[in-house]
LOTORDO-630972 format. One record per residue (C-alpha): x, y, z; residue in one letter. Coordinates in nm, 3 decimals. Layout:
# residues N
[r [X,Y,Z],A] ...
END
This chain:
# residues 330
[r [14.546,3.243,-2.288],M] [r [14.186,3.181,-2.372],T] [r [14.066,2.881,-2.566],G] [r [13.823,2.846,-2.858],P] [r [13.528,2.821,-2.620],G] [r [13.593,3.158,-2.458],E] [r [13.667,3.332,-2.788],I] [r [13.355,3.184,-2.945],A] [r [13.143,3.295,-2.649],G] [r [13.255,3.656,-2.694],L] [r [13.205,3.633,-3.070],A] [r [12.849,3.509,-3.014],A] [r [12.783,3.809,-2.789],A] [r [12.907,4.045,-3.059],G] [r [12.691,3.888,-3.328],F] [r [12.384,3.890,-3.101],W] [r [12.440,4.257,-3.024],A] [r [12.415,4.334,-3.395],C] [r [12.107,4.115,-3.432],A] [r [11.924,4.274,-3.137],S] [r [11.946,4.620,-3.290],L] [r [11.774,4.495,-3.605],F] [r [11.511,4.289,-3.424],Y] [r [11.409,4.576,-3.197],S] [r [11.298,4.787,-3.494],R] [r [11.123,4.520,-3.699],T] [r [10.752,4.586,-3.760],R] [r [10.642,4.231,-3.681],L] [r [10.513,4.058,-3.370],T] [r [10.763,3.862,-3.162],A] [r [10.620,3.536,-3.293],W] [r [10.638,3.648,-3.658],Q] [r [11.001,3.753,-3.615],I] [r [11.092,3.418,-3.463],N] [r [10.900,3.230,-3.733],F] [r [11.072,3.411,-4.017],G] [r [11.425,3.402,-3.878],K] [r [11.401,3.030,-3.795],N] [r [11.296,2.937,-4.148],L] [r [11.551,3.161,-4.318],L] [r [11.835,3.055,-4.089],A] [r [11.761,2.684,-4.139],S] [r [11.807,2.724,-4.515],V] [r [12.133,2.917,-4.473],V] [r [12.272,2.666,-4.225],L] [r [12.178,2.362,-4.434],L] [r [12.365,2.514,-4.728],I] [r [12.664,2.585,-4.503],H] [r [12.671,2.231,-4.363],L] [r [12.639,2.082,-4.711],T] [r [12.933,2.286,-4.840],L] [r [13.166,2.177,-4.558],V] [r [13.068,1.808,-4.546],T] [r [12.970,1.656,-4.881],L] [r [13.280,1.767,-5.079],P] [r [13.491,1.575,-4.826],F] [r [13.284,1.258,-4.836],G] [r [13.126,1.308,-4.494],R] [r [12.762,1.239,-4.423],S] [r [12.550,1.545,-4.361],L] [r [12.448,1.442,-4.007],F] [r [12.657,1.224,-3.776],Q] [r [12.486,1.282,-3.440],A] [r [12.329,0.978,-3.275],D] [r [11.960,0.970,-3.183],L] [r [12.002,1.074,-2.819],R] [r [12.227,1.365,-2.909],T] [r [11.970,1.476,-3.165],T] [r [11.691,1.453,-2.909],L] [r [11.890,1.660,-2.659],L] [r [11.955,1.924,-2.923],L] [r [11.588,1.919,-3.020],A] [r [11.491,1.985,-2.659],G] [r [11.750,2.262,-2.645],S] [r [11.599,2.414,-2.959],S] [r [11.244,2.410,-2.825],I] [r [11.342,2.572,-2.496],F] [r [11.613,2.811,-2.612],G] [r [11.507,2.912,-2.965],I] [r [11.140,2.839,-3.026],L] [r [11.012,2.951,-2.684],I] [r [11.300,3.151,-2.538],G] [r [11.360,3.373,-2.841],D] [r [10.990,3.455,-2.870],T] [r [10.984,3.574,-2.509],F] [r [11.305,3.770,-2.562],Y] [r [11.176,3.941,-2.875],F] [r [10.861,4.045,-2.688],R] [r [11.069,4.184,-2.403],S] [r [11.285,4.365,-2.658],L] [r [10.979,4.527,-2.813],Q] [r [10.837,4.642,-2.480],I] [r [11.151,4.748,-2.294],L] [r [11.389,4.834,-2.575],G] [r [11.740,4.690,-2.612],P] [r [11.893,4.846,-2.299],R] [r [11.634,4.737,-2.043],R] [r [11.567,4.402,-2.213],A] [r [11.937,4.320,-2.187],L] [r [11.930,4.402,-1.815],I] [r [11.675,4.125,-1.766],V] [r [11.856,3.881,-1.997],S] [r [12.168,3.896,-1.779],T] [r [11.986,3.663,-1.540],A] [r [12.070,3.372,-1.774],S] [r [12.417,3.301,-1.628],P] [r [12.271,3.279,-1.278],L] [r [12.014,3.021,-1.390],F] [r [12.275,2.833,-1.593],A] [r [12.525,2.830,-1.307],T] [r [12.263,2.680,-1.077],S] [r [12.176,2.415,-1.335],V] [r [12.545,2.333,-1.389],G] [r [12.605,2.286,-1.018],W] [r [12.292,2.082,-0.954],V] [r [12.268,1.864,-1.264],F] [r [12.615,1.859,-1.425],L] [r [12.835,1.850,-1.112],N] [r [13.040,2.142,-1.243],E] [r [13.265,2.314,-0.993],S] [r [13.383,2.672,-1.027],L] [r [13.682,2.837,-0.861],A] [r [13.620,3.140,-0.643],M] [r [13.794,3.360,-0.901],T] [r [13.549,3.239,-1.165],S] [r [13.251,3.305,-0.937],L] [r [13.387,3.652,-0.864],L] [r [13.435,3.704,-1.237],G] [r [13.073,3.609,-1.310],I] [r [12.950,3.856,-1.049],V] [r [13.177,4.133,-1.179],M] [r [13.075,4.064,-1.540],T] [r [12.707,4.089,-1.456],L] [r [12.768,4.395,-1.240],G] [r [12.959,4.571,-1.515],G] [r [12.690,4.492,-1.770],I] [r [12.423,4.630,-1.537],L] [r [12.622,4.952,-1.501],I] [r [12.651,4.984,-1.878],V] [r [12.289,4.923,-1.967],I] [r [12.116,5.087,-1.669],S] [r [12.232,5.438,-1.758],E] [r [11.968,5.670,-1.898],R] [r [11.963,5.669,-2.276],S] [r [11.947,5.991,-2.476],D] [r [11.777,5.827,-2.775],V] [r [11.440,5.664,-2.825],Q] [r [11.506,5.295,-2.764],E] [r [11.157,5.154,-2.803],T] [r [10.982,5.233,-3.133],P] [r [10.642,5.179,-2.970],G] [r [10.519,4.935,-3.233],L] [r [10.381,4.681,-2.982],F] [r [10.366,4.859,-2.643],P] [r [10.270,4.694,-2.316],S] [r [10.341,4.727,-1.943],T] [r [10.690,4.728,-1.796],I] [r [10.592,4.431,-1.577],L] [r [10.501,4.223,-1.879],K] [r [10.828,4.316,-2.046],G] [r [11.028,4.210,-1.740],V] [r [10.833,3.884,-1.704],L] [r [10.885,3.802,-2.072],C] [r [11.255,3.876,-2.033],G] [r [11.287,3.652,-1.728],L] [r [11.099,3.374,-1.906],A] [r [11.338,3.408,-2.198],G] [r [11.638,3.397,-1.964],A] [r [11.512,3.078,-1.797],V] [r [11.448,2.915,-2.136],C] [r [11.790,3.026,-2.259],N] [r [11.958,2.868,-1.957],A] [r [11.764,2.543,-2.005],G] [r [11.842,2.534,-2.375],G] [r [12.210,2.605,-2.311],A] [r [12.226,2.321,-2.057],T] [r [12.079,2.064,-2.298],L] [r [12.303,2.189,-2.578],S] [r [12.608,2.171,-2.350],H] [r [12.529,1.807,-2.266],I] [r [12.456,1.718,-2.628],A] [r [12.773,1.860,-2.781],T] [r [12.994,1.711,-2.509],H] [r [12.828,1.371,-2.504],G] [r [12.738,1.227,-2.166],A] [r [12.747,0.880,-2.019],E] [r [12.437,0.951,-1.813],S] [r [12.234,1.033,-2.125],S] [r [12.405,0.786,-2.355],G] [r [12.476,1.058,-2.613],S] [r [12.798,1.065,-2.815],Q] [r [12.800,1.435,-2.893],G] [r [12.859,1.615,-3.223],C] [r [13.048,1.912,-3.362],D] [r [12.932,2.270,-3.323],A] [r [12.812,2.335,-3.677],L] [r [12.600,2.021,-3.693],E] [r [12.452,2.102,-3.353],A] [r [12.361,2.450,-3.475],T] [r [12.192,2.311,-3.787],V] [r [11.991,2.059,-3.584],I] [r [11.877,2.319,-3.332],R] [r [11.771,2.578,-3.589],V] [r [11.601,2.324,-3.817],C] [r [11.404,2.184,-3.524],V] [r [11.301,2.541,-3.435],A] [r [11.192,2.599,-3.796],A] [r [10.988,2.277,-3.798],A] [r [10.836,2.372,-3.463],G] [r [10.747,2.717,-3.596],S] [r [10.571,2.568,-3.899],L] [r [10.386,2.312,-3.687],L] [r [10.273,2.576,-3.437],S] [r [10.145,2.801,-3.715],A] [r [9.957,2.512,-3.876],I] [r [9.796,2.410,-3.546],V] [r [9.694,2.772,-3.481],A] [r [9.564,2.797,-3.839],R] [r [9.786,3.099,-3.894],R] [r [10.040,2.957,-4.140],L] [r [9.961,3.170,-4.447],M] [r [9.909,3.501,-4.261],P] [r [10.230,3.444,-4.064],T] [r [10.431,3.356,-4.375],M] [r [10.292,3.655,-4.562],K] [r [10.388,3.894,-4.283],A] [r [10.730,3.739,-4.210],A] [r [10.843,3.726,-4.572],F] [r [10.708,4.059,-4.690],E] [r [10.989,4.251,-4.859],V] [r [11.008,4.541,-4.612],S] [r [11.009,4.298,-4.319],A] [r [11.289,4.092,-4.474],L] [r [11.497,4.406,-4.521],K] [r [11.443,4.486,-4.154],S] [r [11.535,4.156,-3.990],Y] [r [11.726,3.980,-4.271],G] [r [12.069,4.104,-4.155],P] [r [11.983,3.985,-3.803],A] [r [11.934,3.631,-3.936],V] [r [12.296,3.627,-4.050],I] [r [12.426,3.774,-3.723],C] [r [12.203,3.584,-3.479],G] [r [12.077,3.235,-3.566],P] [r [12.358,3.162,-3.811],W] [r [12.685,3.307,-3.676],L] [r [12.567,3.379,-3.321],G] [r [12.421,3.036,-3.243],I] [r [12.711,2.864,-3.420],W] [r [12.963,3.048,-3.205],M] [r [12.761,2.975,-2.892],S] [r [12.767,2.603,-2.975],Q] [r [13.145,2.615,-2.998],I] [r [13.148,2.787,-2.658],A] [r [12.916,2.524,-2.503],Y] [r [13.136,2.250,-2.647],R] [r [13.468,2.389,-2.526],N] [r [13.412,2.540,-2.182],T] [r [13.202,2.509,-1.869],L] [r [12.835,2.596,-1.901],L] [r [12.841,2.889,-1.657],A] [r [13.146,3.040,-1.825],I] [r [13.006,2.997,-2.176],A] [r [12.673,3.157,-2.100],I] [r [12.836,3.440,-1.902],T] [r [13.056,3.529,-2.198],L] [r [12.763,3.519,-2.439],T] [r [12.583,3.764,-2.209],C] [r [12.846,4.035,-2.263],T] [r [12.627,4.148,-2.554],T] [r [12.565,4.499,-2.404],P] [r [12.936,4.576,-2.419],L] [r [12.930,4.524,-2.794],F] [r [12.602,4.711,-2.827],A] [r [12.755,5.031,-2.685],M] [r [12.974,5.123,-2.986],P] [r [12.707,4.998,-3.226],L] [r [12.440,5.229,-3.083],T] [r [12.692,5.512,-3.097],R] [r [12.760,5.450,-3.466],I] [r [12.404,5.377,-3.575],L] [r [12.195,5.599,-3.347],Y] [r [12.439,5.858,-3.215],G] [r [12.409,5.740,-2.854],H] [r [12.676,5.914,-2.647],R] [r [12.915,5.681,-2.459],I] [r [12.941,5.818,-2.104],T] [r [13.205,5.781,-1.834],L] [r [12.964,5.556,-1.648],R] [r [12.933,5.336,-1.953],G] [r [13.310,5.312,-1.991],L] [r [13.347,5.225,-1.621],L] [r [13.091,4.948,-1.655],G] [r [13.272,4.813,-1.961],A] [r [13.604,4.799,-1.772],V] [r [13.443,4.620,-1.476],V] [r [13.271,4.370,-1.705],A] [r [13.583,4.299,-1.909],L] [r [13.784,4.243,-1.591],L] [r [13.509,4.006,-1.482],G] [r [13.536,3.821,-1.812],V] [r [13.910,3.779,-1.757],Y] [r [13.861,3.643,-1.404],L] [r [13.587,3.411,-1.527],T] [r [13.800,3.240,-1.790],V] [r [14.150,3.270,-1.638],A] [r [14.125,2.968,-1.406],H] [r [13.986,2.739,-1.677],H] [r [14.176,2.859,-1.984],S] [r [14.402,2.556,-1.994],G] [r [14.134,2.295,-1.934],N] [r [13.831,2.393,-2.135],T] [r [13.864,2.165,-2.436],A] [r [13.688,1.830,-2.426],V] [r [13.879,1.533,-2.554],E] [r [13.668,1.403,-2.837],S] [r [13.858,1.358,-3.164],P] [r [13.556,1.365,-3.393],E] [r [13.402,1.671,-3.229],S] [r [13.732,1.858,-3.211],D] [r [13.789,1.806,-3.582],D] [r [13.445,1.948,-3.652],G] [r [13.506,2.249,-3.433],I] [r [13.843,2.318,-3.594],E] [r [13.686,2.299,-3.937],A] [r [13.403,2.526,-3.832],A] [r [13.645,2.783,-3.694],S] [r [13.847,2.778,-4.017],Q] [r [13.531,2.821,-4.223],D] [r [13.439,3.136,-4.030],L] 
END
C-alpha cells in the first residue's frame, strides 16, 4: 500500500504535466508568466484557506515564525527563482527536452537529504529512483513528430539546458526547506504546519517577491499589463489551477508525508502523465519505446515507495488533521 505522501506526489506530477502544456505555449516571457501565475494563485489559495478554516473557528495561519521563514526561503528558491528558470527552459527546449533536464531534481534532493537531513534509503528505493529516472528519460528522449517549441522566445540549446539545470537545483533546494518546514525540526526550532497552509505561505511569498522585484526593476505596470492581458490569461489561466494551486498543494502533502528523495522523485514522473495529454491535445503518437519507458518508470516508482509505504507518515496531530482535511477538500 502507498500512503498519502506517495499518492499526493503522483497527483502533483499529473497536475504539473497539464500546467506545462499551457505554459509552453503562452506568449509571455518566463518572468511575466511567473509574475502572473504567482499573483493569481495567491488569491485562489487565500480564498481556499479561508473557506476551510474560518467556518470552523480556526485562525487563518497557525505556523510559527521559524516555519514561516523556512517556507519563505523555499518559496524564493523553488517558486520565484526556480520556476522562472524552468519556464525559460520550457520556452527554449520545449516540454520534452525541458523535462529531461528537470529530472535532475531527485538527484540533487537525494544528495541534500543524505547530507543535511540524515535520511537513509534502502537499496530497493535507490534502485527505484534510478529506474524511475531511466524510464522517464526513455519516454521523453524519443523524437517527437509534432512541433514542441512554438519559437516565441528562441535561444541556444546550451542556454536552455543551463536554465533547466538551474531550475532543478532551485527546485531541490526549495523542496528541502519545505520538507523541513512542514515536518518541523528540532534543529531549526520549527513546529511545522499542514500542507494547505504551507502552500498558501509559499505562493503568497512568491507573489510578494514578484511584486517587489518588478517595483525595484521599475517594470511593475508593463509586467502587470502583459501578464493580465485577456489573451494571456486565457493561455496560462488553466495552468494556474493545475500548477501553483493543486500541484504545489499536492507536493506539500508529499513533502510532509514521505522522505524527501521519494517525494521529489514521484513529482518528477510528470512526463508519464504528459504522454497521453500530448496524444489527446496535439495528436502525438505514443510509440512502443514510449510505452516501454513508462513501464520501466512505473516499476521504479513502485520500488521507490514499497520499502517506506508503512512508515511515511509523520506523527504530528495538528499537521495530520490539516492534511486529512486538505485531502477531503480535494
